C-alpha positions in Angstrom: 0.1 0.5 0.2 2.9 3.0 0.7 4.1 2.4 -3.2 0.3 3.3 -4.2 0.4 6.5 -1.7 3.8 7.4 -3.4 2.6 6.9 -6.7 0.2 9.0 -8.0 -0.1 9.9 -11.3 -2.7 12.5 -13.9 -4.3 9.6 -15.0 -7.3 10.4 -17.7 -11.2 11.5 -17.2 -11.9 8.6 -19.5 -12.9 5.9 -19.8 -15.1 6.7 -16.0 -14.6 4.4 -13.6 -12.0 2.2 -12.1 -9.7 1.1 -15.0 -7.8 -2.0 -14.2 -5.6 -1.2 -17.9 -2.8 -4.0 -16.9 0.0 -1.6 -15.3 -2.3 0.1 -12.4 -5.3 1.9 -12.3 -7.3 4.4 -13.6 -9.8 6.5 -11.8 -12.5 8.9 -12.8 -15.8 10.5 -11.3 -18.0 12.4 -13.3 -18.8 16.3 -11.0 -20.1 19.5 -12.3 -20.6 21.1 -9.1 -17.9 19.2 -7.0 -15.2 21.7 -5.8 -12.7 18.5 -4.4 -13.0 15.3 -4.6 -11.0 13.0 -2.4 -10.4 9.0 -3.5 -10.7 7.0 -0.2 -8.6 3.5 0.2 -9.1 0.4 2.0 -7.7 -2.5 3.9 -9.1 -6.2 2.2 -11.5 -6.3 4.9 -13.3 -2.7 4.0 -13.0 -2.1 7.9 -9.7 0.4 8.3 -9.6 3.8 5.7 -6.0 3.4 4.4 -5.6 6.8 2.8 -7.3 9.8 1.3 -5.8 10.9 -2.2 -7.0 14.4 -3.1 -8.0 14.2 -7.1 -6.3 17.5 -8.3 -6.5 16.9 -12.3 -9.6 18.2 -13.3 -10.7 18.2 -16.8 -14.7 18.8 -18.3 -15.7 18.2 -15.4 -14.2 14.7 -14.5 -12.1 13.9 -11.8 -9.0 11.9 -12.7 -6.0 9.9 -11.3 -3.4 7.0 -12.1 -2.0 4.7 -9.6 0.7 2.8 -11.3 0.6 0.7 -8.2 -2.7 -0.7 -7.6 -4.2 -4.0 -8.0 -7.8 -5.9 -8.7 -8.6 -6.4 -5.5 -8.2 -2.7 -4.4 -11.9 -1.9 -2.3 -12.1 2.5 -2.5 -15.2 4.9 -2.0 -15.2 8.6 -3.2 -15.8 11.7 -0.4 -16.6 14.9 -2.6 -16.7 17.8 -1.4 -18.7 21.1 -2.7 -22.1 23.1 -1.3 -24.6 22.4 0.7 -27.7 24.3 -0.2 -30.5 22.1 -0.5 -32.8 24.8 -1.5 -30.8 25.3 -4.8 -30.1 21.4 -5.0 -26.8 21.1 -3.4 -26.6 18.5 -0.5 -22.2 17.4 -0.8 -21.3 16.6 2.1 -17.8 15.0 2.5 -18.7 13.0 5.9 -20.3 10.0 3.4 -17.7 7.8 2.1 -20.0 7.4 -1.4 -20.2 4.4 -4.2 -18.9 5.4 -7.6 -21.5 4.7 -10.2 -19.1 3.1 -12.5 -18.1 1.0 -10.2 -17.6 -2.8 -11.6 -18.0 -4.7 -7.9 -19.5 -3.7 -5.1 -18.7 -5.9 -1.9 -20.2 -5.2 1.9 -23.6 -5.2 2.8 -25.0 -1.6 3.7 -25.6 -1.5 7.9 -28.0 1.0 8.7 -27.9 3.9 10.5 -28.9 7.8 11.2 -24.8 8.3 9.8 -25.5 7.7 6.6 -27.9 10.8 6.1 -26.5 14.6 5.1 -28.9 15.7 7.3 -29.1 15.4 11.3 -32.4 13.5 11.6 -34.8 14.6 14.3 -33.3 18.4 13.9 -35.9 21.0 13.8 -35.6 21.7 9.8 -34.0 17.8 9.2 -33.3 17.8 5.5 -31.6 22.0 5.6 -29.3 20.5 8.7 -26.5 19.5 8.0 -25.0 15.6 9.3 -20.7 15.8 10.3 -20.5 12.3 11.6 -18.6 9.6 9.2 -20.7 6.4 7.6 -17.6 4.7 5.8 -18.0 1.5 8.8 -20.8 1.3 7.7 -20.9 1.5 4.4 -20.5 -1.1 1.3 -16.7 -0.6 -0.9 -15.9 -0.6 -4.2 -14.1 -3.2 -5.5 -11.1 -2.9 -8.5 -12.0 -5.5 -11.0 -9.6 -7.9 -13.4 -12.3 -7.9 -16.2 -10.3 -10.9 -17.7 -13.0 -13.9 -18.4 -12.5 -17.1 -21.2 -15.5 -16.6 -23.4 -14.3 -18.6 -26.0 -16.8 -19.0 -28.7 -19.4 -17.9 -27.0 -22.4 -15.9 -29.2 -25.6 -14.9 -28.4 -28.3 -17.1 -29.5 -30.1 -14.1 -31.9 -33.3 -16.0 -31.3 -35.9 -14.3 -33.9 -38.7 -12.1 -31.9 -41.3 -14.2 -33.1 -39.8 -17.6 -31.7 -38.9 -16.4 -28.4 -41.1 -17.5 -25.4 -40.0 -15.7 -22.1 -39.5 -17.2 -19.1 -39.1 -14.1 -16.5 -37.0 -15.3 -12.8 -35.9 -14.1 -9.8 -31.5 -15.7 -9.3 -33.0 -16.4 -5.8 -36.0 -17.2 -5.7 -35.2 -19.6 -8.5 -33.0 -22.6 -7.1 -33.2 -21.8 -3.0 -35.5 -25.0 -3.1 -33.8 -27.4 -5.8 -32.6 -30.1 -4.3 -30.4 -30.9 -7.4 -28.3 -28.1 -7.1 -25.6 -27.5 -4.6 -26.2 -26.0 -1.1 -23.4 -23.5 -1.3 -25.0 -22.6 -5.2 -28.9 -22.5 -4.3 -29.9 -18.7 -4.6 -26.7 -17.6 -7.2 -25.5 -17.3 -10.7 -23.4 -20.4 -10.5 -27.2 -22.4 -9.6 -28.9 -21.1 -12.8 -25.8 -22.3 -14.5 -26.1 -26.0 -12.8 -27.2 -28.9 -15.1 -30.5 -30.0 -13.6 -31.5 -26.3 -14.1 -30.5 -25.7 -17.1 -32.5 -29.2 -18.5 -35.9 -27.8 -16.8 -36.0 -24.7 -19.2 -34.7 -27.0 -22.0 -37.5 -29.4 -21.5 -39.7 -26.1 -20.7 -38.9 -24.8 -24.2 -38.1 -21.1 -23.3 -36.3 -19.6 -25.5 -34.8 -16.1 -23.2 -34.8 -15.9 -19.4 -35.7 -12.0 -18.0 -33.5 -12.1 -14.7 -35.6 -9.7 -12.3 -33.1 -6.9 -11.1 -29.3 -8.2 -10.7 -27.8 -4.3 -10.6 -26.1 -3.5 -7.0 -29.4 -2.3 -4.9 -29.9 -1.8 -1.5 -32.5 -3.2 0.9 -35.3 -0.2 2.7 -33.9 0.4 5.7 -38.0 0.6 7.1 -37.7 -3.2 5.6 -34.8 -3.9 7.8 -36.0 -2.5 10.5 -38.9 -5.4 10.4 -36.7 -8.6 9.2 -37.5 -8.0 5.5 -35.9 -7.0 2.6 -35.8 -5.9 -1.2 -36.2 -9.0 -2.5 -37.4 -8.0 -6.2 -34.1 -5.7 -6.1 -35.9 -2.7 -7.6 -33.6 -0.3 -5.4 -30.3 0.3 -7.7 -27.2 2.0 -6.5 -25.1 0.6 -9.2 -25.9 0.4 -12.7 -22.7 -1.5 -13.8 -22.6 -4.4 -10.7 -24.1 -8.1 -10.5 -25.3 -7.8 -6.6 -23.1 -9.8 -4.8 -26.2 -11.5 -2.9 -26.4 -13.8 -5.8 -22.5 -14.8 -6.4 -21.7 -18.0 -4.8 -18.1 -17.1 -5.8 -17.8 -13.2 -4.6 -16.2 -12.4 -8.4 -17.7 -10.9 -11.4 -17.3 -14.1 -13.6 -19.9 -16.1 -12.0 -22.6 -14.1 -14.2 -19.9 -14.2 -17.0 -20.0 -18.4 -16.8 -24.2 -18.0 -16.1 -24.3 -16.4 -19.0 -21.5 -18.5 -20.8 -23.9 -21.5 -19.8 -27.1 -20.3 -21.0 -25.7 -19.5 -24.0 -24.1 -22.8 -25.3 -28.2 -24.2 -24.3 -29.4 -21.9 -26.8 -30.6 -19.6 -24.0 -30.8 -15.9 -24.5 -30.2 -13.4 -21.4 -32.7 -10.5 -20.9 -32.1 -8.6 -17.6 -34.9 -6.4 -16.2 -33.2 -2.7 -15.6 -34.3 0.3 -13.4 -32.6 3.1 -14.7 -35.5 5.0 -13.3 -34.7 6.5 -10.3 -32.0 5.1 -7.6 -32.2 3.7 -3.8 -31.8 7.3 -2.6 -35.3 8.3 -2.3 -36.7 11.9 -1.9 -35.1 14.9 0.1 -35.1 12.4 2.9 -33.4 9.4 1.9 -29.6 8.9 2.6 -26.6 10.4 0.8 -25.0 6.8 -0.5 -23.1 7.9 -4.2 -25.1 10.4 -6.6 -26.4 13.0 -4.1 -22.8 13.4 -2.7 -21.2 13.1 -5.7 -23.7 16.1 -7.6 -27.5 15.7 -6.8 -28.3 18.5 -8.7 -26.4 16.9 -12.0 -28.0 13.2 -11.3 -32.0 14.5 -10.3 -34.4 15.7 -12.2 -35.0 18.3 -9.1 -38.4 20.7 -8.7 -37.8 23.8 -10.6 -39.9 26.5 -8.7 -38.3 24.6 -5.3 -34.7 22.0 -6.1 -34.9 21.5 -2.2 -37.0 18.5 -4.0 -37.3 15.6 -6.2 -39.2 15.1 -9.5 -40.7 11.7 -9.1 -42.7 9.9 -11.7 -41.5 6.7 -10.4 -43.1 6.4 -7.0 -39.8 5.6 -5.4 -39.1 9.6 -4.3 -36.5 11.1 -7.6 -36.0 10.4 -10.9 -32.8 10.3 -12.9 -32.0 13.0 -14.6 -31.4 12.0 -18.2 -31.4 15.6 -20.0 -28.0 16.0 -18.2 -25.8 15.1 -20.9 -23.4 12.8 -18.9 -26.1 11.3 -16.5 -27.1 10.2 -20.7 -24.1 9.1 -20.7 -24.2 7.0 -18.0 -27.2 5.0 -18.5 -25.5 4.1 -22.0 -22.7 3.4 -21.1 -24.2 1.2 -19.1 -26.2 -1.0 -20.9 -23.0 -1.2 -23.4 -20.9 -2.5 -20.2 -24.0 -5.5 -20.1 -23.8 -6.1 -23.7 -20.1 -6.0 -24.6 -18.3 -7.2 -21.0 -20.7 -9.3 -19.8 -22.7 -10.6 -23.4 -26.5 -10.4 -22.7 -28.4 -10.1 -25.4 -31.2 -7.2 -23.7 -33.0 -5.8 -21.2 -36.7 -4.6 -20.0 -36.7 -1.3 -18.7 -38.9 -0.8 -16.0 -40.9 2.1 -15.4 -39.5 2.9 -19.6 -41.8 5.6 -19.9 -39.7 7.7 -17.3 -36.8 7.3 -19.4 -38.8 9.0 -22.3 -39.4 12.2 -20.2 -38.2 15.6 -21.9 -39.9 17.9 -19.4 -42.5 17.0 -18.6 -44.3 15.2 -20.9 -43.4 11.6 -22.2 -41.9 12.6 -25.9 -41.6 9.2 -27.8 -39.1 11.6 -29.6 -36.4 12.0 -26.5 -32.6 11.8 -26.1 -32.9 8.5 -24.9 -34.6 6.7 -27.7 -32.8 8.9 -30.6 -29.1 7.5 -29.1 -30.3 3.5 -29.1 -31.6 4.0 -32.4 -28.3 4.9 -33.8 -26.0 3.0 -30.9 -24.5 0.3 -33.2 -24.2 -1.7 -29.8 -27.8 -1.5 -28.0 -29.8 -0.9 -31.4 -28.8 -4.5 -32.1 -30.2 -6.2 -28.6 -33.8 -6.8 -27.4 -35.3 -4.1 -25.6 -38.4 -4.8 -24.1 -40.1 -1.6 -22.1 -42.6 -1.3 -18.8 -44.6 1.1 -20.8 -45.8 3.2 -18.0 -44.3 5.5 -15.2 -46.7 6.9 -12.1 -46.7 10.9 -14.2 -49.4 12.1 -15.7 -49.5 10.7 -19.3 -47.2 8.4 -18.7 -49.4 5.5 -20.0 -47.7 5.2 -23.3 -49.0 1.4 -24.3 -48.5 0.5 -27.9 -46.9 4.1 -28.8 -42.5 3.1 -27.8 -40.7 3.3 -31.2 -40.3 0.6 -33.3 -37.3 -1.8 -32.4 -39.2 -1.5 -29.0 -41.5 -4.6 -27.9 -43.8 -3.8 -24.5 -45.4 -5.3 -21.7 -48.7 -5.0 -22.7 -51.3 -5.2 -19.9 -54.2 -5.1 -21.9 -53.4 -8.4 -23.4 -53.0 -9.2 -19.4 -55.9 -7.6 -18.2 -58.7 -9.4 -21.4 -57.5 -12.4 -20.5 -57.8 -12.6 -17.1 -61.5 -11.2 -17.7 -62.6 -13.5 -20.3 -61.8 -16.5 -18.3 -62.9 -15.0 -15.8 -66.4 -15.2 -17.3 -67.1 -11.6 -17.6 -69.3 -10.5 -20.5 -68.7 -8.2 -23.5 -65.4 -8.8 -24.0 -64.8 -11.5 -27.2 -64.0 -8.6 -29.1 -61.9 -7.6 -27.3 -60.1 -11.2 -26.5 -59.6 -11.5 -30.1 -57.7 -8.7 -30.9 -55.6 -9.3 -28.0 -55.0 -13.3 -29.3 -54.1 -12.0 -33.2 -50.9 -9.7 -32.1 -53.2 -6.8 -30.7 -52.7 -5.0 -34.0 -54.5 -1.9 -33.0 -51.5 -0.9 -30.6 -49.2 -1.7 -32.4 -49.5 -1.9 -36.7 -50.2 1.7 -36.9 -46.4 2.6 -36.4 -45.0 -0.4 -38.7 -44.2 -2.9 -36.0 -45.0 -6.6 -35.8 -47.2 -8.4 -33.4 -43.6 -9.4 -31.9 -44.0 -6.1 -30.3 -46.2 -7.6 -27.8 -45.1 -8.8 -25.0 -48.3 -11.6 -23.7 -48.4 -12.4 -20.0 -51.1 -13.3 -17.7 -49.0 -12.9 -14.6 -45.5 -11.5 -13.8 -43.4 -11.3 -10.8 -45.9 -8.0 -10.1 -49.1 -9.4 -8.6 -50.3 -13.0 -8.5 -49.1 -16.1 -9.5 -50.7 -18.1 -12.0 -52.3 -20.4 -9.3 -52.5 -17.7 -6.5 -54.8 -16.1 -9.8 -57.6 -18.9 -9.8 -57.5 -19.5 -5.7 -58.0 -16.2 -4.6 -60.7 -13.2 -4.9 -58.6 -10.6 -3.2 -54.7 -10.3 -2.5 -53.2 -11.9 1.5 -50.5 -9.1 2.2 -50.1 -9.2 5.7 -46.6 -10.5 5.7 -45.5 -7.4 4.7 -46.1 -5.5 7.6 -48.7 -3.0 5.8 -52.1 -3.6 6.6 -52.8 -5.3 3.4 -53.3 -1.7 2.2 -50.1 -2.5 -0.2 -50.5 -4.5 -3.7 -53.1 -3.6 -5.9 -56.6 -4.4 -5.6 -57.9 -4.9 -9.1 -56.5 -8.4 -10.1 -58.9 -9.5 -12.7 -58.6 -12.9 -10.9 -61.5 -15.5 -9.6 -61.2 -18.0 -6.5 -63.5 -21.0 -8.4 -65.9 -20.9 -5.5 -63.3 -20.6 -2.4 -60.3 -18.3 -1.1 -57.5 -19.9 -0.8 -56.1 -24.1 -0.5 -59.2 -26.5 -0.2 -60.1 -30.3 -0.2 -62.3 -29.4 -2.4 -61.7 -31.6 -5.7 -64.4 -29.9 -8.1 -63.2 -26.5 -6.6 -59.1 -28.0 -7.5 -60.1 -29.6 -10.9 -61.4 -26.3 -11.7 -58.5 -24.7 -11.1 -56.4 -26.8 -12.5 -58.3 -26.1 -15.8 -58.3 -22.7 -15.9 -54.6 -22.8 -15.2 -54.5 -24.6 -18.4 -56.8 -22.2 -20.6 -54.9 -19.5 -19.5 -51.2 -20.8 -20.5 -52.7 -21.9 -23.8 -54.6 -19.1 -24.3 -50.8 -17.5 -23.7 -49.0 -20.0 -25.7 -51.3 -20.2 -28.8 -51.4 -16.1 -29.1 -49.7 -13.7 -31.9 -46.7 -11.8 -30.0 -44.5 -13.2 -27.9 -45.4 -15.5 -24.5 -43.5 -14.4 -21.4 -44.0 -16.8 -18.6 -44.0 -16.3 -14.7 -41.6 -18.8 -13.5 -42.8 -21.5 -11.2 -46.3 -21.1 -13.0 -45.6 -24.0 -14.7 -45.0 -25.8 -11.3 -47.8 -24.5 -9.6 -46.1 -22.1 -6.7 -48.8 -20.0 -4.6 -47.6 -17.1 -2.9 -50.2 -17.9 -0.7 -52.4 -14.8 -2.3 -50.0 -12.7 -1.4 -49.4 -10.1 -5.0 -47.0 -7.7 -3.3 -44.0 -10.0 -2.4 -41.4 -7.6 -3.3 -40.1 -7.6 0.1 -40.3 -11.5 1.1 -37.0 -13.7 1.1 -38.6 -16.5 1.8 -40.2 -20.3 1.4 -43.2 -17.5 0.2 -41.3 -16.7 -2.4 -38.9 -19.7 -3.2 -40.2 -21.6 -5.7 -40.8 -25.3 -4.3 -39.1 -28.1 -6.8 -40.9 -30.9 -4.6 -43.6 -31.6 -6.9 -47.3 -33.2 -6.8 -49.2 -35.3 -8.8 -50.8 -32.2 -10.2 -47.9 -29.7 -10.5 -46.2 -32.5 -12.7 -49.3 -32.5 -14.9 -49.4 -28.9 -15.4 -45.9 -28.9 -16.2 -46.2 -31.5 -18.7 -48.9 -30.1 -19.9 -46.8 -26.6 -20.0 -43.9 -28.5 -21.9 -46.4 -29.7 -24.4 -48.1 -26.4 -25.8 -44.8 -25.0 -26.4 -43.8 -27.9 -28.1 -46.4 -27.3 -30.5 -46.6 -23.6 -30.7 -42.6 -24.1 -32.0 -44.1 -27.0 -34.4 -46.4 -24.7 -35.6 -45.4 -21.3 -37.2 -49.6 -20.6 -37.3 -49.3 -19.6 -33.7 -46.2 -17.3 -33.8 -46.0 -15.4 -37.5 -44.0 -12.7 -38.2 -47.0 -10.1 -39.6 -50.6 -9.3 -38.8 -53.2 -11.7 -39.3 -55.5 -10.2 -42.4 -58.7 -11.7 -42.4 -59.2 -11.4 -46.1 -58.7 -13.3 -48.7 -55.4 -13.9 -49.8 -54.4 -12.7 -53.4 -58.3 -13.1 -54.8 -58.2 -17.3 -53.3 -60.9 -18.5 -51.7 -59.1 -18.5 -48.1 -58.8 -16.8 -45.5 -55.7 -16.5 -43.3 -57.9 -16.3 -40.4 -61.6 -16.9 -39.5 -64.0 -16.0 -36.6 -66.5 -18.9 -36.1 -69.6 -19.5 -33.8 -70.4 -22.4 -31.7 -73.2 -22.8 -35.6 -70.1 -22.9 -37.8 -70.8 -19.5 -39.1 -68.9 -16.9 -39.1 -69.1 -13.7 -36.9 -70.7 -11.0 -38.0 -69.7 -7.7 -37.2 -72.2 -6.4 -34.9 -71.8 -9.9 -32.7 -68.9 -8.8 -31.4 -70.5 -6.5 -29.2 -73.0 -9.2 -27.2 -72.5 -9.5 -23.3 -73.6 -12.7 -23.5 -70.5 -13.8 -26.0 -68.2 -16.0 -24.3 -67.7 -18.9 -26.8 -65.6 -18.1 -30.0 -63.4 -20.1 -32.4 -60.5 -19.3 -34.8 -59.3 -20.7 -37.4 -55.8 -20.4 -38.5 -54.8 -21.3 -42.2 -51.0 -22.5 -42.7 -51.9 -22.7 -46.4 -52.0 -18.1 -45.6 -49.5 -18.0 -43.7 -47.7 -15.6 -46.5 -44.1 -15.5 -44.7 -40.9 -17.1 -46.3 -37.5 -18.9 -44.2 -34.3 -17.3 -43.9 -33.7 -18.5 -47.9 -36.4 -17.1 -49.2 -38.9 -20.7 -49.1 -42.7 -20.2 -48.9 -43.5 -21.8 -45.5 -46.3 -23.8 -44.7 -48.5 -25.7 -41.7 -51.1 -27.1 -41.0 -54.7 -25.4 -40.4 -55.9 -25.3 -37.0 -59.3 -24.4 -35.0 -59.1 -23.4 -31.4 -62.3 -23.0 -29.9 -62.7 -20.8 -26.9 -65.5 -21.6 -24.1 -65.5 -19.1 -20.7 -69.0 -19.9 -19.7 -69.8 -22.7 -17.2 -71.9 -25.3 -19.6 -70.7 -27.5 -22.4 -71.8 -26.1 -26.0 -71.9 -28.1 -29.2 -69.6 -26.9 -32.2 -70.1 -27.6 -35.5 -66.9 -27.7 -37.3 -66.0 -26.3 -41.2 -66.6 -29.0 -43.7 -63.4 -30.6 -45.0 -62.7 -31.9 -48.5 -63.6 -36.3 -48.3 -61.1 -38.4 -46.0 -60.6 -35.1 -44.1 -60.8 -34.8 -40.3 -60.4 -32.3 -37.6 -57.5 -34.4 -35.3 -58.4 -33.6 -31.4 -54.6 -32.1 -30.4 -55.5 -30.4 -26.8 -58.3 -30.3 -24.5 -58.1 -28.2 -21.4 -60.6 -30.4 -19.9 -57.9 -33.2 -19.4 -55.2 -32.6 -16.9 -52.1 -33.0 -19.5 -54.5 -31.5 -22.1 -54.7 -34.9 -24.1 -58.0 -35.8 -25.5 -59.2 -39.3 -26.5 -57.9 -40.3 -30.0 -59.9 -39.8 -32.7 -61.2 -37.7 -35.6 -64.5 -35.3 -35.9 -65.9 -34.7 -39.0 -67.6 -31.2 -39.3 -71.3 -32.4 -39.4 -70.4 -34.2 -36.0 -68.8 -31.1 -34.7 -67.1 -31.4 -31.1 -68.6 -30.8 -27.5 -67.1 -28.3 -25.9 -66.8 -28.3 -22.7 -67.4 -25.2 -19.7 -64.8 -23.0 -18.8 -61.8 -25.0 -21.6 -60.1 -25.1 -24.7 -58.9 -27.0 -27.4 -56.8 -27.5 -30.3 -58.0 -29.5 -33.2 -55.9 -29.6 -36.2 -57.1 -30.4 -40.0 -55.8 -34.6 -40.5 -57.1 -37.0 -43.2 -59.0 -40.1 -41.3 -56.9 -42.6 -40.7 
C-alpha cells in the first residue's frame, strides 16, 4: 500500500470508473459542481480507511488520477466536497463515503444507521441541517476488477423475436429450494448455470430468460427494521455491478459463466433494468452515491424549489437523463452489460420515465434517439414497461419501432375473459392476434406485444385462480399495499381447499390461461414457477419476501407434474407450428384473390362472426380458424412456409356447448391435439368430421388440426 500512496499520476478523464489496464488503475469521477474530490482506499476487509488521495486533475467536469501500483481487488470509495445548500439543489457532504456510479463490483452490506443521511435526523429543519458523522464503517465498498474472462466462442443465440418464449425469473427464488442444485450454489448465478436448471429450461422449451434486477441494490431501512428485504431488487445503487447477494464465489466472473452456460444451451439472457430512479429516495433519503457526488446533476429537481425531487416513479426520485453525463452513464452501463457481460437485451422498468424531456413523455426523446443510432444497443432486444406513475405516463402502444412492450391490456383482457366477464370477445380476439390496434399503425409487428397473464408483480398463476382478493399481511402494511384490481376468481373458495371439484376447476383454468397465452400472436412471457403450480398464499406484492413464500418449490405433486407436462406440450406445439407465431399481422381477408383467409372467427353453429355480433354481452364462446396455407411468410432462404390448418375453440361459459366444425374434403377430419378439460390436455384419440361437431366443455379450450382420416 505504501507504493500506492507515494505514486499518484494525473491519469485520464476517460473511461470513467476504476479501470485496470494491466499496469495500474485509472480513476475518473464526474461531478459538475464539486469543489474537491478525494479517493478513499481501504484495507481488504473494508473496515479501515488507509488513505485519502485528493484528485487534483479536473478535466471537463471529470476528476481523475492514475495509481500505477494499484491492483484488482483494491477497495475504494469517494468523498466529495462542495456546497451543502438543499434549497439550491446541492447536498455535498464529505463526511459521507460514496459509492462510485461506474463501480464494476460492490462488496459488503449497507449497515443502516443515522450516519448515512446527509442531514441530522430529528433536527428541527431536518434535511436543511448538516450531519458531520462519518458513515464509512457501515458502507459497502467499490472494488477494482480484472475484466479478463475466457469467453471462447460464446455468442448470442439471437433468437428471432417471433420465436421467443420468455421466462421471467428471480435469481435467488429460482434455485433456493432446488434439491439437485448444490447447497452452496442455491440462490446464485452459479445455481442457474447448473445442469438440472438448464435441463428444466430446455425441456420446458423457453428460449429466453429475463432476470429480475441484478444491478447492485439496497434493502430499504424500513424493511430491514421489520426483518424484511427489498427482495425484487428494484432499488438500484450501482448500474455496472452485479449484486453480490446472488454470487456464490464473490467474483464478477460467476455472472459471466452463467451467461456463457445459458448461451451454450441456446438460451438468451435479458436483464430487467431500473434506470428511472435510484435507492437514495426523496429529499429525506440517505446519501450513498449520486446525491453526494452531484445531486443537481444526477436527479430531476423541482424547477421552482430544487430542494425537492420530481418523482415519476413512486420511489422518491427520477434520474436526470436530460443531463448529458447522466445519459452517457446509462448508455455506458447498457453497453457494458452487452459487450463485457454478453447479455442479449433489456427490459426497462417504468420506461416512460426515461422518455420524459420536460414533463411529457416524448417518444422521440434523446434516450430513444441515442439507442437507435448506437451500433451495439440497436442490435439487442429492447423491451419497455410502457408506463410510469406520472401524468401521461401510460404509453402502451406508443413506443418507437425497435421496441417491444409489456402489454398489460393483453393481461387484463385474458384474465377477465376466463374469469367469465361478458362483452369481451371482440377485445379478446384482438389480443389473441397480436394487438394490431396498438402496434400496426407504427409499422411494428405482432412480436412488439410481449403477452403475459402473470408477472412478478401480482398474483402467481395458481393464486390468480385461488383468490378473489390479495393477502399481503406478511408485508407489514395491514394489507394496504398491492393492487386491488386483480381480475382474479377463486373458483368458489378463497385459498386452499380439499374440495375436489374446485381443485379440478382451478387446474383447468390454469391450463386455459396458459394455452391462450401460448397460442396467441406476439411474444409470450411465463412467470417462473407458474409451470410448477407455485403459490405465494395470495400475496400479490411479495417484493419484500425473501423466504419460502417466494422461493420455488421443486418437490412437485402429481398435479404439479401434470401441469408441467401440459406447459411443455403447448410450448412444443407453438414452436412446431408457425401459425401461432407469425411475423406479420393476420388480415382476415382473402389472400391474393383466392378463396382462402388467413383467419376466420367462428360461432358455435360454424358460421362466421358478423360485425355486430362482436358486441354481444352474453357471448363467451369463440372459434379461431388459422390457415396454414395462407401464412404468406418465407424462411431465411426465401422458401415459402407452410403449416397445417387449425381451429382453437374457447368457451369461458360454465356450461358445455356443441361446436360445429367446418366441413372438409372427402376423407378429411379434425384431430383433437389438446383439450384443457383433461389434466395434461391429452384428449382421447379420434377425428371429428364437420357434420358431427365437437362437444366443448364449460370453461375449456380445445385445439384441433385438419387431418386425413386414418
